[in-house]
C-alpha positions as CSV (number, residue, x, y, z in Angstrom):
1,M,-11.7,-7.5,-20.5
2,A,-10.5,-7.2,-16.9
3,R,-6.9,-7.5,-18.1
4,L,-7.4,-4.7,-20.5
5,L,-8.7,-2.3,-17.9
6,P,-5.3,-1.5,-16.3
7,L,-3.8,-1.0,-19.7
8,L,-6.7,1.3,-20.7
9,C,-6.3,3.3,-17.5
10,A,-2.6,3.7,-18.1
11,L,-3.2,4.9,-21.6
12,V,-5.8,7.4,-20.6
13,T,-3.5,8.8,-17.8
14,L,-0.5,9.1,-20.2
15,T,-2.7,10.8,-22.9
16,G,-4.2,13.2,-20.4
17,A,-0.7,14.2,-19.2
18,C,0.3,14.9,-22.7
19,L,-2.7,17.1,-23.4
20,V,-1.9,19.5,-20.5
21,P,0.2,22.3,-21.9
22,P,3.3,23.3,-19.9
23,D,3.0,26.3,-17.6
24,D,3.9,29.8,-18.7
25,A,7.4,29.8,-17.1
26,T,8.3,26.5,-18.8
27,Q,7.1,27.8,-22.2
28,I,9.1,31.1,-21.8
29,A,12.3,29.2,-20.8
30,R,11.9,26.9,-23.9
31,L,11.2,30.0,-26.1
32,E,14.5,31.6,-25.0
33,R,16.4,28.3,-25.6
34,E,14.8,28.1,-29.1
35,R,15.9,31.8,-29.7
36,A,19.5,30.9,-28.7
37,A,19.5,27.8,-30.9
38,A,18.2,29.6,-34.0
39,S,20.7,32.4,-33.5
40,A,23.6,29.9,-33.1
41,R,22.5,28.1,-36.4
42,D,22.1,31.6,-38.0
43,D,18.6,30.5,-38.9
44,A,16.8,33.9,-39.4
45,R,13.6,32.3,-40.5
46,A,13.2,30.2,-37.3
47,L,14.2,33.2,-35.2
48,Y,11.6,35.4,-37.0
49,R,8.8,32.9,-36.4
50,L,9.5,33.1,-32.6
51,H,8.6,36.9,-32.7
52,D,5.0,38.0,-32.1
53,L,2.6,38.3,-34.9
54,D,2.3,42.1,-34.7
55,F,6.1,42.5,-35.1
56,R,6.0,40.2,-38.1
57,A,3.2,42.2,-39.6
58,V,5.3,45.3,-39.8
59,C,8.8,43.8,-40.2
60,P,9.2,41.7,-43.3
61,L,11.6,38.7,-43.1
62,D,14.1,40.3,-45.5
63,R,14.4,43.4,-43.3
64,F,14.6,41.3,-40.2
65,R,17.5,39.4,-41.7
66,A,19.5,42.7,-41.9
67,L,19.1,43.4,-38.2
68,P,21.8,42.4,-35.7
69,H,21.0,39.3,-33.7
70,E,22.8,38.4,-30.5
71,V,24.3,34.9,-30.4
72,A,24.8,33.6,-26.9
73,A,23.8,30.3,-25.3
74,V,21.2,30.6,-22.5
75,R,22.4,29.5,-19.1
76,D,19.3,30.3,-17.1
77,V,15.9,32.0,-17.4
78,R,14.8,33.4,-14.1
79,A,12.6,35.9,-12.5
80,I,9.8,35.2,-14.9
81,E,6.9,37.5,-14.3
82,T,3.6,37.2,-16.1
83,H,0.8,39.8,-16.2
84,G,-2.0,38.6,-18.4
85,V,-0.8,38.3,-21.9
86,R,2.5,40.1,-21.2
87,A,5.6,38.7,-19.5
88,S,9.2,39.4,-18.8
89,A,12.2,37.4,-17.6
90,I,15.9,37.8,-16.8
91,V,17.9,35.7,-19.1
92,D,21.5,34.7,-18.1
93,F,23.9,33.9,-20.9
94,D,26.9,31.6,-21.2
95,R,29.6,33.7,-22.7
96,E,33.0,35.0,-21.7
97,S,31.7,38.1,-20.0
98,G,28.6,36.4,-18.6
99,G,25.8,38.9,-18.6
100,S,22.1,38.9,-18.5
101,A,19.3,40.8,-20.1
102,R,15.6,41.4,-19.3
103,R,13.5,40.1,-22.2
104,E,9.8,40.8,-23.0
105,Y,7.2,38.3,-24.2
106,V,3.6,38.4,-25.4
107,K,1.0,35.6,-25.4
108,D,-1.2,35.2,-28.4
109,G,-3.6,32.3,-28.9
110,G,-2.2,30.4,-25.8
111,R,1.4,30.6,-27.1
112,W,4.2,32.8,-26.0
113,Y,6.2,34.9,-28.5
114,L,9.3,37.1,-28.3
115,Y,8.2,40.7,-28.0
116,E,10.5,43.4,-29.6
117,S,9.8,46.9,-30.7
118,A,9.6,47.2,-34.5
119,D,11.4,50.5,-34.4
120,A,14.8,49.1,-35.4
121,C,13.1,47.3,-38.3
122,L,11.2,50.2,-39.6
123,G,14.1,52.6,-39.4
124,A,13.5,56.4,-39.5
125,R,9.9,57.2,-40.3
126,R,8.4,60.5,-41.0
127,L,4.6,61.0,-40.8
128,A,4.5,64.1,-42.9
129,D,6.8,65.7,-45.5
130,H,6.5,69.4,-44.6
131,R,7.9,70.5,-47.9
132,S,4.7,69.3,-49.7
133,P,1.5,70.0,-47.9
134,A,-0.4,68.1,-50.6
135,A,0.8,64.7,-49.5
136,A,1.9,62.9,-46.4
137,T,4.9,60.8,-46.9
138,W,5.9,57.8,-44.8
139,H,9.4,56.4,-45.0
140,I,9.4,52.8,-44.1
141,G,13.0,51.8,-43.9
142,A,15.3,53.2,-46.6
143,P,14.5,53.4,-49.9
144,T,10.8,52.6,-49.7
145,T,8.6,55.7,-49.7
146,L,4.8,55.7,-49.8
147,A,3.0,58.9,-50.7
148,I,-0.5,59.2,-49.3
149,P,-2.8,61.9,-50.7
150,T,-4.3,64.3,-48.2
151,L,-7.7,65.9,-48.5
152,A,-6.1,69.1,-49.9
153,S,-4.7,67.2,-52.9
154,A,-7.9,65.1,-53.5
155,G,-9.5,67.9,-55.5
156,P,-13.0,69.5,-55.0
157,A,-15.6,67.6,-53.2
158,H,-18.6,66.3,-55.2
159,G,-21.9,66.5,-53.5
């Protein structure tokens, strides 16, 4: 039993070290490298899964595939700033012109995701079609149109 004690202690120490999640900066740097790898492989599905859940809720994968995606290897992720569940970092790229960009991230359920506005995915959107006061019309990307009846078109109220 005495000979097993050092082995047991080593096992507990290794297991404990594996259970501690990496710090925020490490997770964000890994996220950027995963983004670059998915873009380089032209793997839209993997890149899509790196985006935050709210983005994915309003931007379907098929529409996401149609968006332009930057392909550049990550040289460095620096100036990582976290503020609660939001973060930003400056990402330096390996490409002929060099370059860097400030990226945004959001934390959900203990995991960091890429944060992007869904505006490009949704395209032009109108909240109301002024030619027809009887219905509000939303244009979600092109050619999908959803007509939502307004109170004026619902008919008389029954009491």
